[in-house]
Backbone as JSON, one array per atom type, in Angstrom:
{
  "sequence": "XXXXXXXXXXXXXXXXXXXXXXXXXXXXXXXXXXXXXXXXXXXXXXXXXXXXXXXXXXXXXXXXXXXXXXXXXXXXXXXXXXXXXXXXXXXXXXXXXXXXXXXXXXXXXXXXXXXXXXXXXXXXXXXXXXXXXXXXXXXXXXXXXXXXXXXXXXXXXXXXXXXXXXXXXXXXXXXXXXXX",
  "N": [[0.94, -1.29, -0.18], [0.62, 2.2, -0.82], [2.05, 4.71, 0.48], [0.94, 7.97, 1.36], [1.46, 10.42, 2.56], [4.11, 10.31, 2.15], [4.61, 10.3, -0.41], [3.51, 12.61, -1.47], [5.23, 14.17, -0.65], [7.56, 13.17, -1.77], [7.47, 13.8, -4.42], [7.23, 16.46, -4.35], [9.47, 17.35, -3.27], [10.94, 16.33, -5.63], [10.09, 17.91, -7.64], [11.17, 20.36, -7.0], [9.71, 22.03, -5.18], [8.51, 24.31, -2.34], [6.91, 23.5, 0.92], [5.25, 26.0, 0.94], [5.16, 26.89, -1.57], [3.73, 24.71, -2.99], [1.56, 24.83, -1.33], [0.38, 27.54, -1.95], [-0.25, 26.82, -4.84], [-1.98, 25.23, -4.48], [-4.14, 26.29, -2.87], [-4.03, 25.59, -0.65], [-3.14, 25.16, 3.02], [-0.13, 25.88, 4.6], [0.41, 24.3, 6.69], [-1.86, 22.14, 7.09], [-0.56, 20.75, 4.63], [1.73, 20.07, 5.44], [0.91, 18.59, 7.72], [-0.5, 16.11, 5.72], [2.15, 15.32, 4.68], [3.34, 14.08, 6.86], [1.45, 12.21, 7.22], [-0.89, 12.93, 9.22], [-3.02, 13.71, 8.81], [-5.45, 12.78, 6.51], [-6.16, 13.52, 2.99], [-9.09, 14.57, 1.14], [-10.74, 13.29, -1.57], [-10.79, 15.06, -3.54], [-9.26, 16.91, -2.83], [-6.69, 15.51, -3.28], [-6.53, 15.13, -5.65], [-6.47, 17.81, -6.79], [-3.84, 18.35, -5.55], [-2.42, 16.62, -6.81], [-2.45, 17.58, -9.59], [-1.19, 20.27, -9.2], [1.42, 19.29, -8.72], [1.77, 18.1, -11.14], [1.26, 15.59, -12.01], [-0.91, 12.83, -12.65], [-3.69, 11.24, -10.77], [-3.84, 8.66, -11.22], [-1.02, 8.39, -11.84], [0.13, 9.11, -9.62], [-0.2, 6.96, -7.94], [1.3, 4.93, -8.97], [4.29, 3.22, -8.05], [7.3, 4.51, -7.63], [10.06, 2.95, -8.75], [13.38, 2.16, -7.7], [15.83, 2.87, -10.15], [18.1, 0.38, -11.21], [21.53, 1.46, -11.65], [24.26, 0.11, -11.54], [25.85, -2.51, -12.18], [26.94, -5.55, -11.09], [29.14, -8.32, -11.31], [27.86, -10.5, -10.4], [25.3, -9.73, -10.9], [25.09, -10.27, -13.68], [24.59, -12.82, -16.62], [25.33, -15.43, -17.8], [25.94, -17.07, -20.91], [26.9, -20.35, -22.04], [28.02, -21.68, -25.06], [28.22, -23.62, -27.9], [30.28, -22.63, -29.9], [30.5, -20.31, -28.68], [30.41, -18.01, -25.89], [28.08, -16.14, -24.13], [28.1, -13.16, -22.32], [25.56, -11.69, -20.47], [25.94, -8.46, -19.32], [24.07, -6.84, -18.68], [21.33, -7.32, -17.03], [18.12, -8.23, -18.14], [18.23, -6.09, -20.75], [17.01, -5.79, -22.63], [14.79, -4.53, -22.76], [15.63, -2.01, -22.67], [17.04, 0.88, -24.59], [19.66, 0.35, -25.61], [21.93, -2.79, -25.93], [23.97, -4.35, -24.13], [27.01, -6.76, -24.34], [29.17, -9.1, -23.36], [31.14, -11.09, -25.45], [32.56, -13.99, -26.08], [34.57, -15.82, -28.14], [35.34, -19.14, -29.51], [38.4, -20.35, -30.82], [38.24, -20.56, -34.22], [35.78, -20.22, -34.92], [32.14, -18.53, -35.05], [30.26, -15.92, -34.6], [26.73, -15.42, -33.45], [24.46, -15.0, -36.08], [23.51, -11.67, -37.33], [20.66, -10.31, -38.44], [19.51, -7.87, -40.95], [18.31, -4.93, -39.42], [16.84, -2.1, -37.69], [19.06, 0.43, -36.32], [22.32, 0.7, -34.44], [25.33, -0.77, -33.98], [28.21, -1.16, -31.91], [31.25, -2.42, -31.3], [34.12, -3.65, -29.38], [37.26, -4.84, -29.3], [38.42, -7.07, -26.65], [40.64, -8.69, -26.62], [42.48, -10.85, -28.52], [41.8, -11.89, -31.88], [39.6, -10.99, -34.42], [37.16, -11.07, -37.28], [35.3, -8.93, -38.75], [32.41, -9.67, -40.55], [30.19, -8.37, -43.13], [27.46, -8.32, -45.13], [27.93, -6.93, -47.51], [30.56, -7.56, -47.68], [32.16, -10.17, -47.59], [34.41, -11.18, -46.99], [35.35, -9.43, -45.05], [36.35, -7.4, -42.17], [39.4, -6.95, -40.5], [39.96, -7.31, -37.17], [41.79, -6.49, -33.71], [43.08, -6.74, -30.57], [41.78, -3.96, -28.84], [40.94, -2.8, -31.04], [38.19, -0.99, -32.49], [34.7, -1.36, -33.95], [32.18, 0.05, -35.45], [28.9, -0.06, -37.09], [26.05, 0.49, -38.77], [23.17, -1.23, -38.37], [21.72, -2.28, -41.14], [22.47, -4.25, -42.76], [23.13, -7.59, -42.98], [25.12, -9.19, -40.76], [28.5, -10.74, -39.01], [30.39, -11.62, -36.35], [33.34, -13.59, -36.66], [36.12, -15.61, -35.4], [38.81, -16.52, -36.73], [41.25, -17.39, -36.13], [43.73, -19.45, -33.87], [43.4, -19.12, -31.14], [41.45, -17.76, -28.38], [38.93, -15.54, -28.32], [37.7, -11.91, -27.08], [35.19, -10.0, -26.98], [33.31, -6.62, -26.41], [30.08, -5.95, -27.11], [27.71, -3.86, -28.5], [24.55, -3.5, -28.95], [22.02, -1.07, -30.58], [18.72, -0.95, -31.52], [18.29, -3.54, -28.83], [19.21, -6.53, -30.15], [20.54, -8.8, -29.47]],
  "CA": [[0.16, 0.08, -0.04], [1.42, 3.35, -0.77], [2.43, 6.01, 1.74], [0.05, 9.0, 0.37], [2.06, 11.65, 2.42], [4.99, 10.32, 1.87], [4.58, 10.16, -2.07], [3.23, 13.86, -1.63], [6.81, 14.96, -0.25], [8.81, 12.5, -2.61], [6.85, 14.3, -5.82], [7.09, 17.73, -4.24], [11.05, 17.81, -3.52], [11.52, 16.33, -7.23], [9.59, 19.16, -8.79], [11.77, 21.41, -6.1], [8.79, 22.86, -4.35], [8.69, 24.09, -0.8], [5.43, 23.42, 1.22], [4.72, 27.2, 0.87], [4.48, 26.88, -3.33], [2.68, 23.92, -2.93], [0.08, 25.4, -0.64], [-0.03, 28.63, -2.86], [-0.51, 26.69, -6.02], [-3.33, 24.08, -4.33], [-4.89, 27.03, -2.02], [-4.4, 24.78, 1.09], [-2.27, 25.92, 4.17], [1.14, 24.97, 4.46], [0.4, 23.37, 7.87], [-2.12, 21.4, 6.18], [0.15, 20.26, 3.68], [2.48, 19.22, 6.43], [-0.01, 17.02, 8.35], [-0.58, 15.17, 4.73], [2.88, 14.45, 4.48], [3.57, 13.21, 8.15], [0.33, 11.19, 7.63], [-1.57, 13.03, 10.4], [-4.35, 13.58, 8.27], [-5.51, 12.16, 4.88], [-6.84, 14.46, 1.97], [-10.3, 14.09, 0.43], [-9.9, 12.56, -3.02], [-10.85, 16.04, -4.63], [-8.08, 17.65, -2.43], [-5.37, 15.04, -3.88], [-6.65, 15.41, -6.83], [-5.94, 19.34, -6.51], [-2.03, 18.39, -4.94], [-1.7, 16.08, -8.24], [-2.48, 18.65, -10.72], [-0.34, 20.91, -8.75], [2.49, 18.42, -8.78], [2.3, 17.7, -12.62], [0.73, 14.18, -12.32], [-2.61, 12.5, -12.09], [-4.15, 10.57, -9.74], [-3.51, 7.1, -11.48], [0.23, 7.9, -11.99], [0.34, 9.35, -8.2], [-0.5, 5.83, -7.05], [2.1, 4.13, -8.88], [5.28, 3.43, -7.09], [8.28, 4.52, -8.63], [11.18, 2.11, -8.46], [14.9, 2.86, -7.98], [16.51, 1.77, -11.35], [19.61, -0.14, -10.85], [22.28, 1.91, -12.67], [25.49, -0.19, -11.21], [25.76, -3.69, -12.26], [28.16, -6.35, -11.04], [29.34, -9.67, -12.25], [26.92, -11.35, -10.0], [23.91, -9.66, -11.91], [25.38, -10.91, -15.23], [24.01, -13.84, -17.12], [26.62, -16.29, -18.47], [25.09, -18.35, -21.76], [27.67, -21.04, -22.7], [27.37, -22.25, -26.3], [29.04, -24.8, -28.5], [31.15, -22.16, -29.98], [30.8, -19.22, -27.86], [29.94, -17.87, -24.53], [27.66, -14.88, -24.23], [27.99, -12.46, -21.09], [24.5, -10.45, -20.37], [26.21, -8.03, -18.35], [23.23, -5.79, -18.22], [20.2, -7.77, -17.26], [16.7, -7.94, -18.83], [18.8, -5.22, -21.14], [16.43, -6.01, -23.93], [13.86, -3.28, -22.58], [16.48, -0.64, -22.83], [17.22, 1.3, -25.69], [20.94, -0.73, -26.23], [21.94, -4.23, -25.21], [25.76, -4.63, -24.06], [27.05, -7.84, -24.02], [30.68, -9.56, -23.6], [31.21, -12.14, -26.2], [33.77, -14.95, -26.13], [34.42, -16.69, -29.62], [36.13, -20.22, -29.39], [38.82, -20.46, -32.19], [37.85, -21.15, -35.45], [34.19, -20.31, -34.79], [31.54, -17.67, -35.52], [29.02, -15.44, -33.7], [25.47, -15.48, -34.21], [24.37, -14.09, -37.41], [22.46, -10.45, -36.8], [19.85, -10.28, -39.6], [19.3, -6.6, -40.89], [17.7, -3.97, -38.33], [16.86, -0.39, -37.64], [20.06, 1.11, -35.33], [23.5, 0.75, -34.66], [26.11, -1.64, -32.89], [29.4, -0.98, -31.83], [32.33, -3.53, -30.49], [35.12, -3.43, -28.95], [37.9, -6.31, -29.01], [39.14, -6.94, -25.53], [41.43, -9.74, -26.22], [42.25, -11.74, -29.79], [41.27, -11.23, -33.17], [38.0, -11.34, -35.05], [36.64, -10.52, -38.17], [33.41, -8.48, -38.99], [31.93, -10.08, -41.64], [29.46, -7.87, -43.55], [26.72, -8.64, -46.34], [28.6, -6.59, -48.71], [31.99, -7.67, -47.31], [31.85, -11.71, -46.98], [36.07, -11.3, -46.81], [35.45, -9.21, -43.85], [37.59, -6.8, -41.59], [40.32, -7.63, -39.33], [40.16, -6.36, -35.9], [42.52, -7.1, -33.0], [42.7, -6.1, -29.17], [42.2, -2.83, -28.72], [40.1, -2.26, -31.94], [36.43, -0.67, -32.15], [33.83, -1.44, -35.05], [30.97, 0.91, -35.34], [28.24, -0.07, -38.03], [24.44, 0.49, -38.9], [22.26, -2.56, -38.62], [20.91, -2.07, -42.31], [22.95, -5.51, -43.45], [23.36, -8.51, -41.75], [26.76, -9.41, -40.31], [28.53, -11.54, -37.68], [31.9, -11.78, -35.99], [34.36, -14.76, -36.71], [37.22, -15.7, -34.61], [39.67, -17.55, -37.63], [42.37, -17.9, -35.43], [43.68, -20.49, -32.86], [43.15, -18.15, -29.99], [39.91, -17.34, -28.07], [38.67, -13.69, -29.04], [36.5, -11.4, -26.27], [34.47, -8.5, -27.6], [32.2, -6.18, -25.95], [29.35, -5.72, -27.99], [26.48, -3.07, -27.53], [23.46, -2.77, -30.05], [20.81, -0.01, -30.25], [17.91, -1.31, -30.27], [18.58, -4.59, -28.55], [19.16, -7.54, -31.36], [20.8, -10.17, -29.39]],
  "C": [[0.67, 1.29, 0.06], [1.1, 4.27, 0.44], [2.05, 7.2, 0.91], [1.15, 10.53, 0.93], [3.57, 11.29, 2.19], [5.79, 10.45, 0.34], [4.26, 11.66, -2.34], [4.57, 14.28, -1.78], [7.68, 14.51, -1.51], [8.33, 13.68, -4.0], [7.25, 16.07, -5.68], [8.48, 18.3, -4.04], [11.13, 17.29, -4.77], [11.07, 17.16, -7.68], [10.51, 20.28, -8.14], [10.86, 22.73, -5.78], [8.57, 22.88, -3.22], [6.74, 23.79, -0.68], [4.84, 24.82, 1.22], [4.43, 27.21, -0.75], [3.72, 25.93, -3.63], [1.17, 24.4, -2.51], [-0.63, 26.43, -1.55], [-0.99, 28.01, -4.32], [-2.07, 25.4, -5.62], [-4.59, 24.89, -3.28], [-5.14, 26.34, -0.8], [-3.27, 25.51, 1.87], [-1.2, 24.89, 4.23], [0.94, 23.83, 5.55], [-0.44, 22.24, 7.5], [-1.59, 20.09, 5.46], [1.05, 19.3, 4.46], [2.14, 17.95, 6.97], [0.01, 15.71, 7.4], [0.79, 14.47, 4.69], [3.68, 13.85, 5.59], [2.63, 12.33, 7.94], [-0.13, 11.39, 9.15], [-2.73, 13.11, 10.46], [-4.64, 12.87, 7.07], [-6.62, 13.05, 4.15], [-7.99, 13.41, 1.49], [-9.74, 13.54, -1.07], [-10.28, 13.68, -4.12], [-9.82, 16.71, -4.62], [-6.51, 17.16, -3.2], [-5.35, 15.01, -5.24], [-5.88, 16.89, -7.75], [-4.34, 19.4, -6.55], [-1.85, 17.67, -6.54], [-1.4, 16.71, -9.2], [-1.21, 19.4, -10.42], [1.17, 20.61, -8.91], [2.74, 17.93, -10.02], [2.1, 16.3, -12.72], [-0.73, 14.2, -12.16], [-2.5, 11.63, -11.37], [-3.78, 9.06, -9.71], [-1.88, 7.05, -11.21], [0.63, 8.16, -10.56], [0.71, 8.18, -7.44], [0.46, 4.43, -7.77], [3.84, 4.28, -8.79], [6.35, 3.5, -8.27], [9.52, 3.71, -8.39], [12.46, 2.57, -8.8], [15.35, 1.79, -8.94], [17.91, 1.76, -11.16], [20.46, 0.56, -12.23], [23.97, 1.41, -12.44], [25.11, -1.85, -11.5], [27.1, -4.45, -11.71], [27.99, -7.74, -11.45], [28.38, -10.54, -11.58], [25.65, -11.02, -10.69], [24.2, -10.28, -13.38], [24.92, -12.33, -15.39], [25.06, -14.65, -17.99], [25.58, -17.14, -19.5], [26.38, -19.01, -22.73], [27.22, -21.78, -23.68], [28.19, -23.15, -27.0], [30.24, -23.75, -28.83], [31.52, -20.73, -29.5], [30.21, -18.99, -26.59], [29.4, -16.33, -24.54], [27.42, -14.43, -22.49], [27.01, -11.16, -21.04], [25.28, -9.79, -19.4], [25.0, -6.89, -18.09], [21.9, -7.06, -18.1], [19.12, -7.54, -17.49], [17.27, -6.28, -20.08], [17.81, -5.03, -22.43], [15.26, -4.93, -23.97], [14.37, -1.93, -22.23], [16.79, -0.45, -24.25], [18.53, 0.33, -26.24], [20.73, -1.67, -25.08], [23.68, -4.29, -25.16], [26.12, -6.15, -23.73], [28.65, -8.26, -24.34], [30.52, -10.93, -24.37], [32.3, -12.46, -26.47], [33.89, -15.94, -27.13], [35.47, -17.56, -29.37], [37.0, -19.78, -30.84], [38.38, -21.26, -32.85], [36.52, -21.03, -35.38], [33.55, -18.7, -35.04], [30.54, -17.15, -34.34], [27.94, -15.67, -33.74], [25.26, -14.49, -35.42], [22.78, -13.36, -37.17], [21.87, -10.22, -38.28], [19.78, -8.54, -39.66], [18.37, -6.07, -39.87], [17.86, -2.89, -38.5], [17.86, -0.32, -36.46], [21.13, 0.69, -35.61], [24.18, -0.41, -33.69], [27.74, -1.06, -33.27], [30.4, -2.04, -30.85], [33.75, -2.74, -30.23], [35.87, -4.75, -28.56], [38.49, -6.22, -27.83], [40.4, -7.95, -25.48], [41.3, -10.38, -27.88], [42.2, -11.18, -30.77], [40.31, -11.38, -33.55], [38.01, -10.73, -36.17], [34.99, -10.42, -38.64], [33.35, -8.8, -40.23], [30.36, -9.62, -41.84], [28.64, -8.61, -44.58], [27.43, -7.99, -47.21], [30.09, -6.86, -48.95], [32.42, -8.73, -46.61], [33.65, -11.96, -46.6], [36.0, -11.0, -45.29], [36.8, -8.07, -43.4], [38.07, -7.08, -40.43], [40.45, -6.88, -38.22], [41.02, -7.2, -34.7], [42.39, -6.19, -31.44], [43.07, -4.86, -29.33], [41.11, -2.16, -29.77], [38.67, -2.04, -31.83], [35.84, -0.82, -33.8], [32.25, -0.94, -34.94], [30.21, 0.71, -36.58], [26.62, 0.25, -37.66], [24.16, -0.9, -39.06], [21.75, -2.76, -39.85], [21.42, -3.28, -42.84], [23.6, -6.55, -42.72], [24.82, -8.73, -41.77], [26.63, -10.37, -39.22], [30.07, -11.23, -37.41], [32.42, -13.29, -36.22], [35.84, -14.69, -36.31], [37.83, -16.91, -35.57], [40.88, -17.71, -37.36], [42.22, -18.93, -34.49], [43.72, -20.24, -31.34], [41.77, -17.9, -29.36], [39.91, -16.14, -28.69], [37.85, -13.31, -27.7], [36.32, -10.09, -27.0], [33.26, -7.88, -26.8], [31.63, -5.74, -27.08], [28.16, -5.13, -27.62], [25.59, -2.71, -29.33], [22.28, -2.1, -29.82], [19.97, -0.37, -31.64], [18.38, -2.73, -30.03], [18.42, -5.74, -29.66], [19.76, -9.09, -30.8], [20.04, -11.07, -28.1]]
}
């Protein structure tokens, strides 16, 4: 159940309003609003609607609890998908709901990544170790990349990464929108 007083205070502070400014916008007293924020009294529906309007929200949005968005991820948050020719480290959990999706891709020797179909968006890769070949539909021979090299491509043609060496390779690969 939502704490109405705390939610009013949270939105007021978030909007940079003092109790006096909110009182002026709602034609309520500063003392009444202070009591509301401390849950010493309860507002009528009409009063709460007026407060919501002054805070730039609706009654329905007022009752949706804002969740703290995770912005730092540790190794414990990562999901690792071990496949025959590669290992994918999903370093931001549930990234498919975001604008971009980062992974760390480990390619075994003489193997290839997943085949990425044409899509709207862009991709960036950074080679952490080893050597890979970025193979594009328009360039089947591919572009060679070594440790420290970066690729930045549009997703308008199919592509994949190939490890044509006898040593493993590791790449940070970021796609927008998510395609992995």
